[in-house]
N, C-alpha and C positions, 0 to 999 in steps of 0.2 A: 521578449524572451531573454532571460538573464544568463542561463547556463544549461548545459546538458549534463545529466548524470547518467552513468551506465550502471545498470544492475547486471552483474555477471552471474549468471545462474549455471547450474551444473547440467547443461544439456536439456534434453527433452525428447519429444518425438518429432520425426520429420516424415511426413507423408508425401512430399513432393520430390521426385528424383531429379528435378532441375535446380535444386537449391542445396547449399550446405546446411548442416544442422545449426539452427540458431541457438546461440548460447548467451545472448544478452538481450536486454530490453532497455529502451531509452526512457528516461524521466526528464521532463522539461520543467525547469524552474522558471515560472512566469511570474513577474513581480512588478509592482509600481516602482518608479524611480527612487524613492526614499526607503525602500525595503532593506532591512538588515537581518541577517541570520541571528538566531538565539546566541547568547554568549558561549564561546568556545566551539560552536558548531562549525565555524570556518576552518577548524583543524581537520575535519573529515576530507578525504580526497574525493574525486569525482567519479571513481570506479568503486562500486560497493559489491563485495563478494559475500553474498548472503545465501545460504542454502534454500532450496525451493520448499514450498509448503507440502507436507505429506498429510495423508488422512483427510483430504478435503474432496468432497464429491464434485465440486465445480471443475469444469474441464480446463480452466486456465487460472488457477489460483496463484496469488503471490503471497509471500510469507508475512506474518504479522510483524516480524522484525523490520521488514522493509517499510511498511507503513509507519511503524513507531519512529524510525529514523527520520522520515520525512516530517512527521508531526513535531517531534521533539527538536528539530532543527530550526523551528520558527517559534515566535511568541504569539502567533495567531490563536484566538480563543474559540473559533468556530471552524470546523472541518467540513468541507463539502465533498461528497462522493457521488457524482451524477450517474454512476453505474455500480451500485453497491454490491451486486452479485452475492457472494456468500458472506458478506459483512466484515471482511478483514479490516478495512479502514475504520469502520465504526468501532470494532473491537479495540484497535490501537488507540482511538480517540478516548474511549472509555477508560483504558488503562492510564492515559495521560491526564484524565479528569478534564477533558475538553468537551465542549458541546459539539454536536455533529448533525448533519443533515445528509440523508442518503436517498437516492432515487433508484427504482428498479421496476421494470414492467413485467417481469416474470413472477407470478404468484409462488411458484416453487422456490425460487431463489429468495423471495421475501420471507418465506417460512424458514428456510435454512438460515438466513442471516439473523432472523429474530431469535432462533434457538441458540446460535453461537454467541450473539450479543448478550442474551440473558445468562448464559453460562459464565461469561466474563464478569458480568455484574455480580453474580453470586460469589465468584472467586475473590473479587476485590473489596467486598463489604466487610 
């Protein structure tokens, strides 16, 4: 584990009266010893204030901009998302012209992800 990045989001819903409203999520940068960020990516801080995703039927979507920042901060050419959900990471990988692999067990989310990814492909052609 190399570093912790905080995605500071603008609140959300809290159904548990025993906890404060969560307003951030943790991103773990896990890398091999010789890993280096893409040129100039080290100028980014470790707290990222990015608005939440809107108009996404997934119950816990994150914004495409968040995935884009993660992907564009590296020189890796293949992006892995083991929980592809609504396809946000794959969309960001498509925009960055990177190969990607996604996994999802929900047929409904696979369909949603496919629709969103195809929309991005039509947009960037």
